[in-house]
KOLMAR-713014 format. One record per residue (C-alpha): x, y, z; residue in three letters. Coordinates in nm, 2 decimals. Example, Ala and Ser with C-alpha at 12.3 -4.5 7.8 and 13.67 -1.06 7.14 Angstrom:
2
<site c1="1.23" c2="-0.45" c3="0.78" resn="ala"/>
<site c1="1.37" c2="-0.11" c3="0.71" resn="ser"/>
END
This chain:
327
<site c1="12.84" c2="-0.15" c3="4.01" resn="met"/>
<site c1="13.18" c2="-0.25" c3="4.00" resn="lys"/>
<site c1="13.38" c2="-0.19" c3="4.36" resn="ile"/>
<site c1="13.71" c2="-0.38" c3="4.34" resn="trp"/>
<site c1="13.96" c2="-0.26" c3="4.06" resn="lys"/>
<site c1="14.13" c2="-0.65" c3="4.04" resn="lys"/>
<site c1="13.96" c2="-0.89" c3="4.25" resn="thr"/>
<site c1="13.73" c2="-0.90" c3="4.58" resn="pro"/>
<site c1="14.01" c2="-1.12" c3="4.73" resn="lys"/>
<site c1="14.12" c2="-0.77" c3="4.84" resn="asp"/>
<site c1="13.87" c2="-0.76" c3="5.09" resn="leu"/>
<site c1="14.09" c2="-0.97" c3="5.33" resn="ile"/>
<site c1="14.32" c2="-0.66" c3="5.31" resn="leu"/>
<site c1="14.07" c2="-0.40" c3="5.36" resn="val"/>
<site c1="13.94" c2="-0.63" c3="5.68" resn="ala"/>
<site c1="14.31" c2="-0.64" c3="5.82" resn="leu"/>
<site c1="14.36" c2="-0.28" c3="5.79" resn="ser"/>
<site c1="14.03" c2="-0.18" c3="5.97" resn="leu"/>
<site c1="14.10" c2="-0.44" c3="6.22" resn="ala"/>
<site c1="14.43" c2="-0.26" c3="6.27" resn="gln"/>
<site c1="14.29" c2="0.08" c3="6.27" resn="phe"/>
<site c1="14.04" c2="-0.04" c3="6.56" resn="ala"/>
<site c1="14.30" c2="-0.25" c3="6.78" resn="val"/>
<site c1="14.56" c2="0.03" c3="6.80" resn="thr"/>
<site c1="14.34" c2="0.27" c3="7.02" resn="pro"/>
<site c1="14.17" c2="-0.03" c3="7.19" resn="ala"/>
<site c1="14.54" c2="-0.11" c3="7.33" resn="leu"/>
<site c1="14.57" c2="0.25" c3="7.45" resn="ala"/>
<site c1="14.23" c2="0.26" c3="7.63" resn="ile"/>
<site c1="14.33" c2="-0.04" c3="7.84" resn="thr"/>
<site c1="14.68" c2="0.02" c3="7.90" resn="trp"/>
<site c1="14.61" c2="0.18" c3="8.28" resn="asp"/>
<site c1="14.45" c2="-0.17" c3="8.35" resn="thr"/>
<site c1="14.65" c2="-0.42" c3="8.18" resn="asp"/>
<site c1="14.90" c2="-0.64" c3="8.38" resn="ser"/>
<site c1="15.25" c2="-0.62" c3="8.28" resn="leu"/>
<site c1="15.24" c2="-0.94" c3="8.06" resn="pro"/>
<site c1="14.92" c2="-0.80" c3="7.90" resn="ala"/>
<site c1="15.13" c2="-0.47" c3="7.83" resn="arg"/>
<site c1="15.42" c2="-0.63" c3="7.66" resn="val"/>
<site c1="15.16" c2="-0.86" c3="7.45" resn="ala"/>
<site c1="15.01" c2="-0.58" c3="7.33" resn="gly"/>
<site c1="15.37" c2="-0.41" c3="7.25" resn="gly"/>
<site c1="15.45" c2="-0.73" c3="7.04" resn="val"/>
<site c1="15.12" c2="-0.71" c3="6.87" resn="leu"/>
<site c1="15.14" c2="-0.37" c3="6.77" resn="leu"/>
<site c1="15.50" c2="-0.39" c3="6.64" resn="thr"/>
<site c1="15.41" c2="-0.72" c3="6.44" resn="val"/>
<site c1="15.07" c2="-0.54" c3="6.27" resn="met"/>
<site c1="15.26" c2="-0.22" c3="6.22" resn="thr"/>
<site c1="15.55" c2="-0.41" c3="6.01" resn="ala"/>
<site c1="15.31" c2="-0.65" c3="5.84" resn="tyr"/>
<site c1="15.10" c2="-0.34" c3="5.71" resn="asn"/>
<site c1="15.42" c2="-0.18" c3="5.59" resn="ile"/>
<site c1="15.56" c2="-0.49" c3="5.44" resn="ile"/>
<site c1="15.25" c2="-0.63" c3="5.29" resn="val"/>
<site c1="14.91" c2="-0.44" c3="5.33" resn="ile"/>
<site c1="15.01" c2="-0.10" c3="5.20" resn="ser"/>
<site c1="15.30" c2="-0.23" c3="5.00" resn="his"/>
<site c1="15.05" c2="-0.41" c3="4.77" resn="leu"/>
<site c1="14.81" c2="-0.09" c3="4.79" resn="phe"/>
<site c1="15.11" c2="0.11" c3="4.67" resn="thr"/>
<site c1="15.11" c2="-0.09" c3="4.35" resn="his"/>
<site c1="14.76" c2="-0.19" c3="4.30" resn="val"/>
<site c1="14.52" c2="0.02" c3="4.49" resn="pro"/>
<site c1="14.21" c2="-0.19" c3="4.57" resn="trp"/>
<site c1="13.90" c2="-0.01" c3="4.44" resn="phe"/>
<site c1="13.78" c2="0.12" c3="4.13" resn="val"/>
<site c1="13.67" c2="0.43" c3="4.32" resn="ser"/>
<site c1="13.94" c2="0.69" c3="4.38" resn="ser"/>
<site c1="13.75" c2="0.82" c3="4.67" resn="arg"/>
<site c1="13.76" c2="0.48" c3="4.83" resn="leu"/>
<site c1="14.12" c2="0.44" c3="4.73" resn="asn"/>
<site c1="14.18" c2="0.80" c3="4.91" resn="ala"/>
<site c1="14.00" c2="0.67" c3="5.25" resn="val"/>
<site c1="14.17" c2="0.32" c3="5.26" resn="met"/>
<site c1="14.50" c2="0.58" c3="5.23" resn="ser"/>
<site c1="14.42" c2="0.78" c3="5.52" resn="leu"/>
<site c1="14.31" c2="0.46" c3="5.75" resn="val"/>
<site c1="14.68" c2="0.29" c3="5.66" resn="asn"/>
<site c1="14.85" c2="0.63" c3="5.72" resn="ser"/>
<site c1="14.73" c2="0.59" c3="6.07" resn="val"/>
<site c1="14.83" c2="0.23" c3="6.09" resn="asn"/>
<site c1="15.21" c2="0.26" c3="5.94" resn="ile"/>
<site c1="15.24" c2="0.60" c3="6.12" resn="gly"/>
<site c1="15.32" c2="0.78" c3="5.77" resn="gln"/>
<site c1="15.17" c2="0.88" c3="5.44" resn="ser"/>
<site c1="15.08" c2="0.58" c3="5.23" resn="val"/>
<site c1="15.08" c2="0.80" c3="4.94" resn="gln"/>
<site c1="15.43" c2="0.92" c3="5.04" resn="ala"/>
<site c1="15.52" c2="0.55" c3="5.06" resn="tyr"/>
<site c1="15.36" c2="0.52" c3="4.70" resn="gln"/>
<site c1="15.58" c2="0.79" c3="4.58" resn="leu"/>
<site c1="15.94" c2="0.70" c3="4.70" resn="thr"/>
<site c1="15.88" c2="0.30" c3="4.69" resn="his"/>
<site c1="15.72" c2="0.27" c3="4.36" resn="val"/>
<site c1="15.88" c2="0.59" c3="4.18" resn="arg"/>
<site c1="16.24" c2="0.54" c3="4.30" resn="asn"/>
<site c1="16.29" c2="0.19" c3="4.46" resn="his"/>
<site c1="16.11" c2="0.03" c3="4.14" resn="his"/>
<site c1="16.28" c2="0.23" c3="3.91" resn="arg"/>
<site c1="16.65" c2="0.15" c3="4.01" resn="phe"/>
<site c1="16.61" c2="-0.14" c3="4.18" resn="asn"/>
<site c1="16.84" c2="-0.15" c3="4.48" resn="asn"/>
<site c1="17.13" c2="0.00" c3="4.27" resn="asp"/>
<site c1="17.49" c2="0.03" c3="4.34" resn="arg"/>
<site c1="17.68" c2="0.34" c3="4.41" resn="gln"/>
<site c1="17.75" c2="0.53" c3="4.09" resn="gly"/>
<site c1="18.05" c2="0.77" c3="4.02" resn="pro"/>
<site c1="17.91" c2="1.03" c3="4.27" resn="asp"/>
<site c1="17.95" c2="0.82" c3="4.55" resn="gly"/>
<site c1="17.58" c2="0.72" c3="4.61" resn="thr"/>
<site c1="17.28" c2="0.54" c3="4.49" resn="thr"/>
<site c1="16.96" c2="0.64" c3="4.26" resn="arg"/>
<site c1="16.75" c2="0.39" c3="4.48" resn="asp"/>
<site c1="16.72" c2="0.61" c3="4.81" resn="ala"/>
<site c1="16.66" c2="0.27" c3="4.98" resn="ser"/>
<site c1="16.92" c2="0.08" c3="4.85" resn="ser"/>
<site c1="17.14" c2="-0.14" c3="5.08" resn="thr"/>
<site c1="17.45" c2="-0.03" c3="4.89" resn="tyr"/>
<site c1="17.37" c2="0.33" c3="4.96" resn="arg"/>
<site c1="17.62" c2="0.36" c3="5.25" resn="lys"/>
<site c1="17.82" c2="0.04" c3="5.18" resn="gly"/>
<site c1="18.17" c2="0.05" c3="5.09" resn="lys"/>
<site c1="18.37" c2="-0.11" c3="4.81" resn="asn"/>
<site c1="18.08" c2="-0.21" c3="4.60" resn="gly"/>
<site c1="17.94" c2="-0.44" c3="4.90" resn="gln"/>
<site c1="17.58" c2="-0.42" c3="5.10" resn="his"/>
<site c1="17.59" c2="-0.19" c3="5.44" resn="gln"/>
<site c1="17.60" c2="-0.38" c3="5.73" resn="arg"/>
<site c1="17.28" c2="-0.51" c3="5.87" resn="leu"/>
<site c1="17.26" c2="-0.34" c3="6.19" resn="ala"/>
<site c1="17.36" c2="0.02" c3="6.04" resn="ala"/>
<site c1="17.10" c2="-0.04" c3="5.77" resn="tyr"/>
<site c1="16.83" c2="-0.14" c3="5.96" resn="ala"/>
<site c1="16.87" c2="0.06" c3="6.29" resn="leu"/>
<site c1="16.99" c2="0.38" c3="6.07" resn="gly"/>
<site c1="16.71" c2="0.34" c3="5.84" resn="gly"/>
<site c1="16.44" c2="0.34" c3="6.14" resn="ala"/>
<site c1="16.60" c2="0.65" c3="6.30" resn="val"/>
<site c1="16.63" c2="0.83" c3="5.95" resn="asp"/>
<site c1="16.23" c2="0.73" c3="5.93" resn="ser"/>
<site c1="16.16" c2="0.86" c3="6.26" resn="ile"/>
<site c1="16.31" c2="1.20" c3="6.19" resn="val"/>
<site c1="16.11" c2="1.20" c3="5.88" resn="gly"/>
<site c1="15.81" c2="1.16" c3="6.12" resn="arg"/>
<site c1="15.89" c2="1.44" c3="6.33" resn="val"/>
<site c1="15.91" c2="1.66" c3="6.04" resn="lys"/>
<site c1="15.56" c2="1.54" c3="5.93" resn="asp"/>
<site c1="15.45" c2="1.65" c3="6.25" resn="val"/>
<site c1="15.64" c2="2.01" c3="6.24" resn="val"/>
<site c1="15.44" c2="2.02" c3="5.88" resn="ser"/>
<site c1="15.14" c2="2.09" c3="6.09" resn="thr"/>
<site c1="15.22" c2="2.44" c3="6.11" resn="thr"/>
<site c1="15.17" c2="2.47" c3="5.73" resn="arg"/>
<site c1="14.87" c2="2.27" c3="5.76" resn="leu"/>
<site c1="15.04" c2="1.93" c3="5.66" resn="trp"/>
<site c1="15.12" c2="2.04" c3="5.31" resn="ser"/>
<site c1="15.45" c2="1.94" c3="5.12" resn="val"/>
<site c1="15.70" c2="2.18" c3="5.15" resn="gly"/>
<site c1="15.92" c2="2.35" c3="4.92" resn="arg"/>
<site c1="16.22" c2="2.20" c3="5.11" resn="gly"/>
<site c1="16.10" c2="1.85" c3="5.03" resn="glu"/>
<site c1="16.26" c2="1.80" c3="4.71" resn="glu"/>
<site c1="16.26" c2="1.44" c3="4.71" resn="arg"/>
<site c1="15.90" c2="1.41" c3="4.74" resn="leu"/>
<site c1="15.81" c2="1.70" c3="4.47" resn="leu"/>
<site c1="16.06" c2="1.52" c3="4.23" resn="ser"/>
<site c1="15.86" c2="1.20" c3="4.26" resn="leu"/>
<site c1="15.52" c2="1.36" c3="4.20" resn="ala"/>
<site c1="15.31" c2="1.32" c3="3.90" resn="ser"/>
<site c1="15.42" c2="1.57" c3="3.60" resn="arg"/>
<site c1="15.05" c2="1.59" c3="3.48" resn="arg"/>
<site c1="14.88" c2="1.90" c3="3.67" resn="glu"/>
<site c1="14.61" c2="1.71" c3="3.79" resn="gly"/>
<site c1="14.79" c2="1.40" c3="3.91" resn="gly"/>
<site c1="15.03" c2="1.58" c3="4.07" resn="arg"/>
<site c1="14.78" c2="1.79" c3="4.27" resn="ala"/>
<site c1="14.59" c2="1.50" c3="4.38" resn="arg"/>
<site c1="14.91" c2="1.33" c3="4.49" resn="glu"/>
<site c1="15.02" c2="1.59" c3="4.67" resn="leu"/>
<site c1="14.69" c2="1.69" c3="4.83" resn="arg"/>
<site c1="14.66" c2="1.31" c3="4.94" resn="gln"/>
<site c1="14.99" c2="1.31" c3="5.13" resn="ile"/>
<site c1="14.85" c2="1.65" c3="5.30" resn="arg"/>
<site c1="14.55" c2="1.44" c3="5.42" resn="ala"/>
<site c1="14.76" c2="1.11" c3="5.50" resn="asp"/>
<site c1="14.97" c2="1.32" c3="5.74" resn="arg"/>
<site c1="14.67" c2="1.52" c3="5.91" resn="ala"/>
<site c1="14.51" c2="1.17" c3="5.95" resn="ala"/>
<site c1="14.85" c2="1.04" c3="6.13" resn="his"/>
<site c1="14.92" c2="1.34" c3="6.34" resn="cys"/>
<site c1="14.55" c2="1.38" c3="6.45" resn="leu"/>
<site c1="14.57" c2="1.00" c3="6.53" resn="ser"/>
<site c1="14.87" c2="1.10" c3="6.76" resn="leu"/>
<site c1="14.67" c2="1.35" c3="6.94" resn="val"/>
<site c1="14.40" c2="1.09" c3="7.00" resn="val"/>
<site c1="14.64" c2="0.83" c3="7.13" resn="phe"/>
<site c1="14.80" c2="1.06" c3="7.37" resn="ala"/>
<site c1="14.44" c2="1.17" c3="7.47" resn="thr"/>
<site c1="14.35" c2="0.81" c3="7.56" resn="leu"/>
<site c1="14.67" c2="0.74" c3="7.72" resn="ser"/>
<site c1="14.99" c2="0.95" c3="7.69" resn="trp"/>
<site c1="15.15" c2="0.67" c3="7.90" resn="gln"/>
<site c1="15.09" c2="0.39" c3="7.65" resn="trp"/>
<site c1="15.19" c2="0.63" c3="7.36" resn="thr"/>
<site c1="15.55" c2="0.69" c3="7.53" resn="val"/>
<site c1="15.58" c2="0.36" c3="7.64" resn="met"/>
<site c1="15.44" c2="0.15" c3="7.39" resn="cys"/>
<site c1="15.32" c2="0.30" c3="7.06" resn="tyr"/>
<site c1="15.67" c2="0.46" c3="7.00" resn="leu"/>
<site c1="15.89" c2="0.19" c3="7.09" resn="pro"/>
<site c1="15.66" c2="-0.03" c3="6.86" resn="ala"/>
<site c1="15.69" c2="0.16" c3="6.61" resn="phe"/>
<site c1="16.05" c2="0.22" c3="6.59" resn="phe"/>
<site c1="16.13" c2="-0.17" c3="6.63" resn="ala"/>
<site c1="15.85" c2="-0.24" c3="6.31" resn="ala"/>
<site c1="16.05" c2="0.02" c3="6.12" resn="leu"/>
<site c1="16.37" c2="-0.18" c3="6.20" resn="thr"/>
<site c1="16.18" c2="-0.49" c3="6.10" resn="leu"/>
<site c1="16.08" c2="-0.36" c3="5.78" resn="val"/>
<site c1="16.45" c2="-0.27" c3="5.69" resn="asn"/>
<site c1="16.56" c2="-0.63" c3="5.78" resn="val"/>
<site c1="16.27" c2="-0.73" c3="5.56" resn="gln"/>
<site c1="16.40" c2="-0.49" c3="5.25" resn="asn"/>
<site c1="16.79" c2="-0.60" c3="5.34" resn="tyr"/>
<site c1="16.73" c2="-0.96" c3="5.30" resn="tyr"/>
<site c1="16.50" c2="-0.91" c3="4.99" resn="arg"/>
<site c1="16.82" c2="-0.78" c3="4.79" resn="his"/>
<site c1="17.13" c2="-0.94" c3="5.01" resn="tyr"/>
<site c1="17.34" c2="-1.12" c3="4.75" resn="gly"/>
<site c1="17.13" c2="-1.04" c3="4.47" resn="ala"/>
<site c1="17.30" c2="-0.91" c3="4.14" resn="asn"/>
<site c1="17.20" c2="-0.53" c3="4.11" resn="pro"/>
<site c1="17.33" c2="-0.56" c3="3.74" resn="glu"/>
<site c1="17.08" c2="-0.82" c3="3.63" resn="asp"/>
<site c1="16.70" c2="-0.71" c3="3.61" resn="arg"/>
<site c1="16.61" c2="-1.11" c3="3.66" resn="ala"/>
<site c1="16.83" c2="-1.16" c3="3.93" resn="ala"/>
<site c1="16.85" c2="-0.82" c3="4.13" resn="asp"/>
<site c1="16.60" c2="-0.96" c3="4.43" resn="ser"/>
<site c1="16.55" c2="-1.27" c3="4.63" resn="val"/>
<site c1="16.23" c2="-1.48" c3="4.63" resn="ser"/>
<site c1="16.09" c2="-1.72" c3="4.87" resn="his"/>
<site c1="15.86" c2="-1.98" c3="4.79" resn="tyr"/>
<site c1="15.72" c2="-2.16" c3="5.09" resn="asn"/>
<site c1="15.34" c2="-2.16" c3="5.03" resn="arg"/>
<site c1="15.25" c2="-2.11" c3="5.38" resn="val"/>
<site c1="15.43" c2="-1.79" c3="5.41" resn="tyr"/>
<site c1="15.31" c2="-1.68" c3="5.05" resn="asn"/>
<site c1="14.96" c2="-1.77" c3="5.18" resn="phe"/>
<site c1="14.99" c2="-1.57" c3="5.49" resn="leu"/>
<site c1="15.15" c2="-1.28" c3="5.33" resn="thr"/>
<site c1="14.95" c2="-1.27" c3="4.98" resn="phe"/>
<site c1="15.23" c2="-1.37" c3="4.79" resn="asn"/>
<site c1="15.53" c2="-1.15" c3="4.93" resn="asp"/>
<site c1="15.78" c2="-1.44" c3="4.89" resn="gly"/>
<site c1="15.77" c2="-1.38" c3="4.50" resn="tyr"/>
<site c1="15.99" c2="-1.09" c3="4.53" resn="his"/>
<site c1="16.20" c2="-1.12" c3="4.21" resn="gln"/>
<site c1="15.89" c2="-1.17" c3="3.99" resn="glu"/>
<site c1="15.76" c2="-0.86" c3="4.16" resn="his"/>
<site c1="16.04" c2="-0.68" c3="4.04" resn="his"/>
<site c1="16.00" c2="-0.80" c3="3.70" resn="leu"/>
<site c1="15.64" c2="-0.70" c3="3.70" resn="ser"/>
<site c1="15.58" c2="-0.46" c3="3.98" resn="pro"/>
<site c1="15.24" c2="-0.34" c3="3.84" resn="gly"/>
<site c1="15.09" c2="-0.73" c3="3.87" resn="ser"/>
<site c1="14.82" c2="-0.79" c3="4.12" resn="his"/>
<site c1="14.97" c2="-1.00" c3="4.43" resn="trp"/>
<site c1="14.72" c2="-1.30" c3="4.32" resn="ser"/>
<site c1="14.91" c2="-1.30" c3="3.97" resn="gln"/>
<site c1="15.26" c2="-1.38" c3="4.12" resn="met"/>
<site c1="15.28" c2="-1.73" c3="4.04" resn="pro"/>
<site c1="15.16" c2="-1.65" c3="3.68" resn="gly"/>
<site c1="15.46" c2="-1.42" c3="3.64" resn="val"/>
<site c1="15.71" c2="-1.72" c3="3.75" resn="thr"/>
<site c1="15.54" c2="-1.93" c3="3.47" resn="ser"/>
<site c1="15.53" c2="-1.67" c3="3.23" resn="arg"/>
<site c1="15.92" c2="-1.52" c3="3.29" resn="arg"/>
<site c1="16.07" c2="-1.91" c3="3.35" resn="arg"/>
<site c1="16.28" c2="-1.88" c3="3.09" resn="asp"/>
<site c1="16.45" c2="-1.55" c3="3.22" resn="arg"/>
<site c1="16.46" c2="-1.65" c3="3.53" resn="leu"/>
<site c1="16.64" c2="-1.97" c3="3.46" resn="asp"/>
<site c1="16.87" c2="-1.81" c3="3.25" resn="ala"/>
<site c1="17.12" c2="-1.70" c3="3.50" resn="gln"/>
<site c1="17.22" c2="-1.76" c3="3.85" resn="pro"/>
<site c1="16.99" c2="-1.58" c3="4.10" resn="arg"/>
<site c1="16.92" c2="-1.61" c3="4.48" resn="val"/>
<site c1="16.63" c2="-1.82" c3="4.60" resn="val"/>
<site c1="16.59" c2="-1.82" c3="4.98" resn="ser"/>
<site c1="16.50" c2="-2.11" c3="5.20" resn="pro"/>
<site c1="16.33" c2="-1.88" c3="5.48" resn="val"/>
<site c1="16.16" c2="-1.58" c3="5.46" resn="pro"/>
<site c1="16.33" c2="-1.25" c3="5.41" resn="ala"/>
<site c1="16.26" c2="-1.12" c3="5.76" resn="ile"/>
<site c1="16.48" c2="-1.41" c3="5.89" resn="val"/>
<site c1="16.71" c2="-1.38" c3="5.61" resn="gly"/>
<site c1="17.02" c2="-1.41" c3="5.88" resn="phe"/>
<site c1="16.93" c2="-1.78" c3="5.88" resn="leu"/>
<site c1="17.04" c2="-1.86" c3="5.54" resn="tyr"/>
<site c1="17.41" c2="-1.89" c3="5.59" resn="arg"/>
<site c1="17.48" c2="-2.06" c3="5.27" resn="ser"/>
<site c1="17.34" c2="-1.76" c3="5.06" resn="arg"/>
<site c1="17.51" c2="-1.73" c3="4.71" resn="pro"/>
<site c1="17.69" c2="-1.38" c3="4.69" resn="leu"/>
<site c1="17.64" c2="-1.30" c3="4.32" resn="leu"/>
<site c1="17.68" c2="-0.94" c3="4.42" resn="his"/>
<site c1="18.04" c2="-1.01" c3="4.49" resn="gln"/>
<site c1="18.14" c2="-1.18" c3="4.17" resn="ala"/>
<site c1="17.97" c2="-0.93" c3="3.97" resn="glu"/>
<site c1="18.17" c2="-0.64" c3="4.19" resn="ala"/>
<site c1="18.50" c2="-0.87" c3="4.10" resn="ala"/>
<site c1="18.41" c2="-0.89" c3="3.74" resn="ser"/>
<site c1="18.35" c2="-0.53" c3="3.70" resn="thr"/>
<site c1="18.65" c2="-0.42" c3="3.90" resn="leu"/>
<site c1="18.87" c2="-0.66" c3="3.66" resn="ser"/>
<site c1="18.74" c2="-0.55" c3="3.35" resn="arg"/>
<site c1="18.81" c2="-0.18" c3="3.48" resn="his"/>
<site c1="19.17" c2="-0.25" c3="3.54" resn="arg"/>
<site c1="19.19" c2="-0.44" c3="3.21" resn="gly"/>
<site c1="19.08" c2="-0.14" c3="3.04" resn="ser"/>
<site c1="19.31" c2="0.11" c3="3.20" resn="ser"/>
<site c1="19.62" c2="-0.13" c3="3.14" resn="thr"/>
<site c1="19.53" c2="-0.16" c3="2.75" resn="ala"/>
<site c1="19.49" c2="0.20" c3="2.81" resn="thr"/>
END
């Protein structure tokens, strides 16, 4: 009987998910007896686990679910919804069907972007939004979204009519749509019930550790996404993202650094990313693109980063001006 959809290597991701699922309540249980250094260390650990899960574990799962069995995949969605404090199925819809469709696009004639997570969405003059506003503002928006998830308890966590974005991204096929919306509901229930468990174990830990760590993790995730695209050319599908090829980093993050390759082939398994580089070499080398010497999470350290987006914006403006003059 076949268990793994792609490879048994995904067992490592399952193990990491289950480890976080077990460690998190353990941190709550020991809070009252922990020393101050231990509490701080626990908060840092929780921040790192949550950010890593969103950036790596759940991200990979949304693109290529690990199991052949839909039931096992549904269970892992529940587990990681607790781990990342939000529905993994909703994450899949917004990330795969929105971000990977519009690829961090620039603002259009209507003054907004089609990619809801685009770094240009609230920028000015064709530029990225400032990092602090993007990272912290995005974290606040996510917190507001999670509060709404909790409020959805009143309708038993179902997707409401006012959640137009999620409803628009759900499958158009009746069976698939019902399954996805049902999974969001189950994910939300798991997340909300986990909050009740955490508060029961230690409301002090929930307020003083879990919530601050969750906000910090969301901020780090936004920094990561920002520098995965900062300076890249959103008008070129082979240069709209930033890759980082350090072997140690990619070993620890399951090839997360191959982000341009991931944009070119989002359905490819993480273990196949180096192969995507080889197969798409001609296209990748056909134009300037940004390759960072540091991981995206510390992308601000790459001071000499090429700003391809500025050159493209200037070129576009020049063409528009030339067209207006000719007219």
